[in-house]
ZAKOL-208876 format. One line per field, with one value per atom (N, C-alpha, C): residue in three letters; chain; atom name; x negated, y negated, z. Coordinates in nm, 4 decimals. Example, Ala and Ser with C-alpha at 12.3 -4.5 7.8 and 13.67 -1.06 7.14 Angstrom:
% residues 2
rest (ALA, ALA, ALA, SER, SER, SER)
kette (A, A, A, A, A, A)
atom (N, CA, C, N, CA, C)
c1 (-1.3190, -1.2300, -1.3200, -1.2850, -1.3670, -1.2900)
c2 (0.5690, 0.4500, 0.3300, 0.2250, 0.1060, -0.0030)
c3 (0.7800, 0.7800, 0.7800, 0.7080, 0.7140, 0.7870)
END
This chain:
% residues 87
rest (LEU, LEU, LEU, VAL, VAL, VAL, ASN, ASN, ASN, GLN, GLN, GLN, LEU, LEU, LEU, PRO, PRO, PRO, GLU, GLU, GLU, ALA, ALA, ALA, ASN, ASN, ASN, LEU, LEU, LEU, ILE, ILE, ILE, LEU, LEU, LEU, LEU, LEU, LEU, ARG, ARG, ARG, HIS, HIS, HIS, LEU, LEU, LEU, PHE, PHE, PHE, GLY, GLY, GLY, VAL, VAL, VAL, LEU, LEU, LEU, HIS, HIS, HIS, HIS, HIS, HIS, ILE, ILE, ILE, GLU, GLU, GLU, GLN, GLN, GLN, ASN, ASN, ASN, SER, SER, SER, GLY, GLY, GLY, VAL, VAL, VAL, ASN, ASN, ASN, GLN, GLN, GLN, MET, MET, MET, ASN, ASN, ASN, ALA, ALA, ALA, PHE, PHE, PHE, ASN, ASN, ASN, LEU, LEU, LEU, ALA, ALA, ALA, LEU, LEU, LEU, CYS, CYS, CYS, ILE, ILE, ILE, ALA, ALA, ALA, PRO, PRO, PRO, ASN, ASN, ASN, MET, MET, MET, LEU, LEU, LEU, TRP, TRP, TRP, LEU, LEU, LEU, PRO, PRO, PRO, SER, SER, SER, PRO, PRO, PRO, THR, THR, THR, GLY, GLY, GLY, PRO, PRO, PRO, GLU, GLU, GLU, GLU, GLU, GLU, GLU, GLU, GLU, SER, SER, SER, ARG, ARG, ARG, SER, SER, SER, THR, THR, THR, LYS, LYS, LYS, LYS, LYS, LYS, VAL, VAL, VAL, ALA, ALA, ALA, LEU, LEU, LEU, LEU, LEU, LEU, VAL, VAL, VAL, GLN, GLN, GLN, PHE, PHE, PHE, LEU, LEU, LEU, ILE, ILE, ILE, GLU, GLU, GLU, ASN, ASN, ASN, SER, SER, SER, GLY, GLY, GLY, GLU, GLU, GLU, ILE, ILE, ILE, PHE, PHE, PHE, GLY, GLY, GLY, GLY, GLY, GLY, ASP, ASP, ASP, VAL, VAL, VAL, ALA, ALA, ALA, SER, SER, SER, LEU, LEU, LEU, PHE, PHE, PHE)
kette (A, A, A, A, A, A, A, A, A, A, A, A, A, A, A, A, A, A, A, A, A, A, A, A, A, A, A, A, A, A, A, A, A, A, A, A, A, A, A, A, A, A, A, A, A, A, A, A, A, A, A, A, A, A, A, A, A, A, A, A, A, A, A, A, A, A, A, A, A, A, A, A, A, A, A, A, A, A, A, A, A, A, A, A, A, A, A, A, A, A, A, A, A, A, A, A, A, A, A, A, A, A, A, A, A, A, A, A, A, A, A, A, A, A, A, A, A, A, A, A, A, A, A, A, A, A, A, A, A, A, A, A, A, A, A, A, A, A, A, A, A, A, A, A, A, A, A, A, A, A, A, A, A, A, A, A, A, A, A, A, A, A, A, A, A, A, A, A, A, A, A, A, A, A, A, A, A, A, A, A, A, A, A, A, A, A, A, A, A, A, A, A, A, A, A, A, A, A, A, A, A, A, A, A, A, A, A, A, A, A, A, A, A, A, A, A, A, A, A, A, A, A, A, A, A, A, A, A, A, A, A, A, A, A, A, A, A, A, A, A, A, A, A, A, A, A, A, A, A, A, A, A, A, A, A, A, A, A, A, A, A)
atom (N, CA, C, N, CA, C, N, CA, C, N, CA, C, N, CA, C, N, CA, C, N, CA, C, N, CA, C, N, CA, C, N, CA, C, N, CA, C, N, CA, C, N, CA, C, N, CA, C, N, CA, C, N, CA, C, N, CA, C, N, CA, C, N, CA, C, N, CA, C, N, CA, C, N, CA, C, N, CA, C, N, CA, C, N, CA, C, N, CA, C, N, CA, C, N, CA, C, N, CA, C, N, CA, C, N, CA, C, N, CA, C, N, CA, C, N, CA, C, N, CA, C, N, CA, C, N, CA, C, N, CA, C, N, CA, C, N, CA, C, N, CA, C, N, CA, C, N, CA, C, N, CA, C, N, CA, C, N, CA, C, N, CA, C, N, CA, C, N, CA, C, N, CA, C, N, CA, C, N, CA, C, N, CA, C, N, CA, C, N, CA, C, N, CA, C, N, CA, C, N, CA, C, N, CA, C, N, CA, C, N, CA, C, N, CA, C, N, CA, C, N, CA, C, N, CA, C, N, CA, C, N, CA, C, N, CA, C, N, CA, C, N, CA, C, N, CA, C, N, CA, C, N, CA, C, N, CA, C, N, CA, C, N, CA, C, N, CA, C, N, CA, C, N, CA, C, N, CA, C, N, CA, C, N, CA, C, N, CA, C, N, CA, C, N, CA, C, N, CA, C, N, CA, C)
c1 (-0.0814, 0.0000, -0.0855, -0.1959, -0.2834, -0.3333, -0.3654, -0.4168, -0.3116, -0.1848, -0.0770, -0.0464, -0.1077, -0.0845, -0.1505, -0.0921, -0.1623, -0.2966, -0.3933, -0.5292, -0.5351, -0.4614, -0.4633, -0.4125, -0.3078, -0.2537, -0.3528, -0.4175, -0.5167, -0.6336, -0.6804, -0.7918, -0.7509, -0.6312, -0.5830, -0.5730, -0.5126, -0.5009, -0.6371, -0.7274, -0.8620, -0.9313, -0.9207, -0.9817, -0.9117, -0.7792, -0.7041, -0.7409, -0.7370, -0.7665, -0.9155, -0.9986, -1.1412, -1.1628, -1.0946, -1.1044, -1.0482, -0.9312, -0.8702, -0.9578, -1.0170, -1.1079, -1.2297, -1.2821, -1.3969, -1.3612, -1.2449, -1.1981, -1.1847, -1.1277, -1.1078, -1.2410, -1.3420, -1.4741, -1.5362, -1.4887, -1.5380, -1.4375, -1.3535, -1.2470, -1.3013, -1.4231, -1.4824, -1.5008, -1.5171, -1.5358, -1.4045, -1.3258, -1.2068, -1.0746, -1.0779, -0.9585, -0.8548, -0.8934, -0.7992, -0.8308, -0.7764, -0.7921, -0.6900, -0.6914, -0.6028, -0.4559, -0.4211, -0.2826, -0.2392, -0.3206, -0.2870, -0.2791, -0.3725, -0.3690, -0.2429, -0.2088, -0.0902, 0.0359, 0.0452, 0.1626, 0.1736, 0.0603, 0.0609, 0.0919, 0.0385, 0.0468, 0.1732, 0.2180, 0.3276, 0.4534, 0.5003, 0.6253, 0.6145, 0.4924, 0.4726, 0.4443, 0.4247, 0.3872, 0.5065, 0.5929, 0.7093, 0.8298, 0.9448, 1.0656, 1.1823, 1.2920, 1.4110, 1.4687, 1.5193, 1.5681, 1.6968, 1.7739, 1.8985, 1.9048, 1.9759, 1.9858, 2.0476, 1.9879, 2.0388, 2.0413, 2.0857, 2.0891, 1.9504, 1.9355, 1.8050, 1.7459, 1.8313, 1.7798, 1.7146, 1.7804, 1.7250, 1.5987, 1.5989, 1.4804, 1.3627, 1.3890, 1.2846, 1.2279, 1.3142, 1.2678, 1.1845, 1.2294, 1.1571, 1.0194, 1.0135, 0.8862, 0.7893, 0.8383, 0.7518, 0.6944, 0.7757, 0.7271, 0.6202, 0.6443, 0.5472, 0.4186, 0.4300, 0.3121, 0.2285, 0.2933, 0.2187, 0.1455, 0.2102, 0.1457, 0.0265, 0.0445, -0.0639, -0.1794, -0.1505, -0.2550, -0.3331, -0.2619, -0.3266, -0.4164, -0.3670, -0.4457, -0.5704, -0.5601, -0.6763, -0.7801, -0.7351, -0.8277, -0.8921, -0.8264, -0.8762, -0.9035, -0.9305, -0.9444, -1.0569, -1.1676, -1.2784, -1.2394, -1.1700, -1.1278, -1.0158, -0.9283, -0.8129, -0.8516, -0.9270, -0.9594, -1.0968, -1.1687, -1.2965, -1.4134, -1.5208, -1.6465, -1.6507, -1.7540, -1.7782, -1.7074, -1.6039, -1.5286, -1.6137, -1.7194, -1.8076, -1.8774, -1.8915, -1.9574, -1.8753, -1.7471, -1.6621, -1.7024, -1.7726, -1.8110, -1.9440)
c2 (0.1200, 0.0000, -0.1260, -0.1202, -0.2375, -0.2761, -0.1773, -0.2049, -0.2628, -0.2541, -0.3093, -0.4549, -0.5072, -0.6462, -0.7415, -0.8602, -0.9632, -0.9947, -1.0315, -1.0516, -1.1524, -1.2613, -1.3635, -1.3062, -1.2251, -1.1634, -1.0649, -0.9880, -0.8906, -0.9606, -1.0685, -1.1434, -1.1992, -1.2557, -1.3095, -1.2002, -1.0869, -0.9770, -0.9227, -0.9126, -0.8628, -0.9535, -1.0831, -1.1767, -1.1741, -1.1728, -1.1692, -1.0457, -0.9300, -0.8086, -0.7936, -0.8602, -0.8655, -0.9406, -1.0528, -1.1304, -1.0507, -0.9908, -0.9122, -0.7930, -0.7293, -0.6166, -0.6647, -0.7799, -0.8369, -0.8665, -0.9225, -0.9485, -0.8171, -0.7171, -0.5865, -0.5202, -0.5417, -0.4843, -0.5423, -0.6570, -0.7205, -0.7101, -0.6083, -0.5941, -0.5699, -0.5230, -0.5062, -0.6387, -0.7438, -0.8771, -0.9546, -0.9449, -1.0292, -0.9599, -0.8311, -0.7533, -0.7450, -0.7774, -0.7739, -0.6547, -0.5389, -0.4216, -0.4299, -0.3316, -0.3351, -0.3379, -0.2664, -0.2646, -0.4033, -0.4676, -0.6015, -0.7038, -0.6968, -0.7876, -0.7664, -0.6397, -0.6084, -0.6629, -0.6517, -0.7049, -0.8559, -0.9239, -1.0703, -1.1118, -1.0394, -1.0785, -1.0282, -0.9080, -0.8425, -0.9274, -0.9940, -1.0707, -1.1838, -1.2242, -1.3329, -1.2833, -1.1532, -1.1003, -1.0557, -0.9765, -0.9238, -0.9324, -0.9594, -0.9637, -0.9229, -0.8883, -0.8473, -0.9656, -0.9429, -1.0542, -1.1192, -1.0467, -1.1054, -1.0904, -1.1803, -1.1730, -1.0402, -0.9831, -0.8578, -0.8710, -0.7672, -0.7681, -0.7505, -0.7773, -0.7678, -0.6268, -0.5244, -0.3873, -0.3546, -0.3918, -0.3661, -0.4489, -0.5707, -0.6556, -0.5959, -0.5425, -0.4800, -0.3572, -0.2743, -0.1552, -0.1955, -0.2962, -0.3429, -0.3973, -0.4757, -0.5327, -0.4227, -0.3180, -0.2069, -0.1363, -0.1174, -0.0534, -0.1381, -0.2671, -0.3568, -0.3587, -0.3585, -0.3574, -0.2320, -0.1183, 0.0051, -0.0051, -0.0636, -0.0831, -0.1774, -0.2882, -0.3853, -0.3219, -0.2465, -0.1781, -0.0832, -0.0066, 0.0849, 0.0088, -0.1032, -0.1825, -0.2413, -0.2834, -0.3369, -0.2270, -0.1126, -0.0031, 0.0576, 0.0465, 0.1094, 0.0085, -0.1151, -0.2209, -0.1949, -0.1387, -0.1089, -0.0099, 0.0952, 0.1968, 0.1457, 0.0638, 0.0174, -0.0938, -0.1909, -0.3079, -0.2996, -0.1925, -0.1668, -0.2388, -0.1666, -0.2243, -0.2660, -0.3377, -0.3851, -0.5186, -0.5213, -0.6447, -0.7545, -0.7178, -0.8190, -0.9012, -0.8440, -0.9174, -1.0360, -1.0424, -1.1550, -1.2833, -1.2715, -1.3890, -1.4360)
c3 (0.0000, 0.0000, 0.0000, 0.0721, 0.0799, -0.0586, -0.1390, -0.2734, -0.3658, -0.3297, -0.4117, -0.3774, -0.2739, -0.2341, -0.3327, -0.3501, -0.4282, -0.3619, -0.4416, -0.3912, -0.2761, -0.2868, -0.1807, -0.0487, -0.0541, 0.0672, 0.1269, 0.0413, 0.0877, 0.1560, 0.0989, 0.1585, 0.2944, 0.3018, 0.4285, 0.5347, 0.5011, 0.5973, 0.6374, 0.5419, 0.5721, 0.6737, 0.6540, 0.7482, 0.8844, 0.8828, 1.0085, 1.0898, 1.0262, 1.1007, 1.1284, 1.0506, 1.0843, 1.2151, 1.2305, 1.3552, 1.4723, 1.4532, 1.5610, 1.5987, 1.5001, 1.5277, 1.6067, 1.5692, 1.6406, 1.7862, 1.8088, 1.9461, 2.0217, 1.9562, 2.0192, 2.0544, 1.9738, 2.0003, 2.1273, 2.1717, 2.2934, 2.4078, 2.4038, 2.5037, 2.6445, 2.6561, 2.7880, 2.8595, 2.7827, 2.8385, 2.8432, 2.7356, 2.7247, 2.7589, 2.7879, 2.8251, 2.7133, 2.5911, 2.4791, 2.3889, 2.4277, 2.3429, 2.2288, 2.1401, 2.0236, 2.0650, 2.1699, 2.2177, 2.2648, 2.3465, 2.3964, 2.2831, 2.1908, 2.0763, 1.9935, 1.9728, 1.8940, 1.9594, 2.0912, 2.1602, 2.1448, 2.1394, 2.1234, 1.9793, 1.8832, 1.7430, 1.6740, 1.7075, 1.6349, 1.6200, 1.7251, 1.7082, 1.6062, 1.5726, 1.4766, 1.3355, 1.3189, 1.1878, 1.1053, 1.1652, 1.0952, 1.1869, 1.1309, 1.2105, 1.1212, 1.1839, 1.1113, 1.0348, 0.9129, 0.8314, 0.8809, 0.9578, 1.0074, 1.1586, 1.2249, 1.3708, 1.4160, 1.5174, 1.5733, 1.7247, 1.7890, 1.9345, 1.9925, 2.1208, 2.1856, 2.1832, 2.1867, 2.1846, 2.0504, 1.9419, 1.8086, 1.7865, 1.8340, 1.8222, 1.8985, 2.0158, 2.0965, 2.0263, 1.9700, 1.8974, 1.7769, 1.7061, 1.5879, 1.6265, 1.7332, 1.7779, 1.8190, 1.8846, 1.9245, 1.8025, 1.6985, 1.5759, 1.5090, 1.5017, 1.4405, 1.5234, 1.6556, 1.7427, 1.7196, 1.7015, 1.6734, 1.5403, 1.4415, 1.3118, 1.3243, 1.3924, 1.4093, 1.4863, 1.5906, 1.6664, 1.5749, 1.4935, 1.3998, 1.3023, 1.2503, 1.1556, 1.2211, 1.3461, 1.4175, 1.4375, 1.4864, 1.5182, 1.3938, 1.2799, 1.1578, 1.0468, 1.0838, 0.9834, 0.8850, 0.9312, 0.8401, 0.7326, 0.7712, 0.6755, 0.5837, 0.6373, 0.5598, 0.4631, 0.5126, 0.4313, 0.3680, 0.3956, 0.3308, 0.3929, 0.3997, 0.4436, 0.5878, 0.6182, 0.7537, 0.7716, 0.8555, 0.8737, 0.9371, 1.0063, 1.0637, 0.9566, 0.8374, 0.7283, 0.6809, 0.7195, 0.6808, 0.7513, 0.8631, 0.9398, 0.8928)
END
């Protein structure tokens, strides 16, 4: 799916998850592991297109958080190469 994204979107996601991965690599100091980062970022990345109840919103946010956590933990494999080289 990543390879089907427009180039500008792919570059943006690669940089975003490169930064998040870098933060996660320093979780011993900053306490921000991939799970914590995902909980902070997920509600701002994807959301349901129409208003729903709080239960459905909570389920949706949890799914997105799991996806974001996966992308942070596997950013090198997903977006290619060493994400640290982006800096």
